[in-house]
C-alpha positions in Angstrom: -19.1 -69.4 48.2 -17.8 -71.5 45.3 -19.6 -71.5 41.9 -20.3 -74.7 40.1 -17.3 -74.2 37.9 -15.0 -74.0 40.9 -16.2 -77.3 42.6 -14.1 -80.4 42.2 -16.0 -82.7 44.5 -19.3 -83.0 46.3 -19.9 -84.8 49.6 -22.7 -87.3 49.4 -22.4 -88.3 53.1 -20.1 -87.4 56.0 -16.8 -89.2 56.2 -16.3 -88.7 60.0 -15.9 -86.1 62.7 -13.5 -83.5 61.4 -10.9 -82.5 64.1 -8.6 -80.4 61.9 -8.7 -78.6 58.5 -6.1 -76.2 57.2 -5.0 -74.9 53.8 -1.3 -75.9 53.8 1.7 -75.9 51.5 2.3 -79.4 49.9 5.9 -79.7 48.7 6.0 -79.9 44.9 2.3 -79.3 44.5 1.6 -75.8 45.8 -1.2 -75.4 48.3 -3.7 -78.1 49.3 -6.2 -79.0 52.0 -5.0 -81.0 55.1 -8.0 -82.6 56.8 -7.9 -85.0 59.8 -11.1 -86.8 60.7 -12.1 -89.6 63.0 -13.5 -92.9 61.8 -14.4 -96.2 63.6 -11.0 -97.5 62.5 -9.2 -94.4 64.0 -8.0 -91.0 62.8 -7.5 -90.5 59.0 -5.5 -87.8 57.4 -6.8 -86.6 54.0 -4.7 -84.4 51.8 -6.3 -82.8 48.7 -3.6 -81.7 46.2 -3.1 -80.4 42.7 -2.0 -83.0 40.2 0.8 -82.9 37.7 0.8 -84.5 34.2 2.6 -87.8 34.1 2.1 -88.7 37.8 0.7 -92.2 38.5 -3.0 -92.8 39.0 -2.6 -94.8 42.3 0.1 -95.6 44.7 0.0 -97.4 48.1 3.0 -97.0 50.4 4.1 -98.1 53.9 6.1 -95.2 55.3 7.5 -95.4 58.8 4.5 -97.5 60.0 1.9 -95.4 58.3 -0.1 -96.6 55.3 -0.5 -94.1 52.5 -2.7 -94.3 49.5 -2.4 -91.6 46.7 -5.3 -91.7 44.2 -6.0 -89.5 41.2 -9.4 -87.8 41.7 -11.1 -84.8 40.1 -8.5 -82.4 38.9 -5.8 -83.6 41.2 -5.1 -86.2 43.9 -6.1 -87.2 47.4 -3.7 -88.8 49.8 -5.1 -90.9 52.7 -2.9 -91.6 55.6 -3.7 -94.2 58.4 -1.9 -96.2 61.0 -3.4 -99.4 59.7 -4.1 -101.1 56.4 -7.7 -101.8 57.5 -8.2 -98.1 58.3 -6.7 -97.1 55.0 -8.9 -99.5 53.0 -12.1 -98.4 54.9 -11.2 -94.7 54.3 -10.6 -95.4 50.6 -14.0 -97.2 50.3 -15.7 -94.3 52.1 -14.2 -91.8 49.7 -15.3 -93.9 46.7 -18.9 -94.1 47.9 -19.4 -90.8 49.8 -17.6 -88.3 47.5 -18.5 -87.6 43.9 -15.5 -86.2 42.1 -16.4 -83.7 39.3 
């Protein structure tokens, strides 16, 4: 059970039905959490990764038909991946309102 010093975020409300969660290697960032959950706009992939000094605060990319948003949060970053811009925007709004980063 994490102590208050170990927490980086607190859920204020559910994001969606989780279908997959795994602690995975993230190239260049060590280990991170890989979470896939369902939303009304479709499946969303959420990666929680450690940050490195000097990295940008936010990036939005279109990579092979997938929309990706990387956002600094807490002591690292999250990356959202969706098949549509609408799904990506909705997932980003949900994270902003339903997760409190410490």
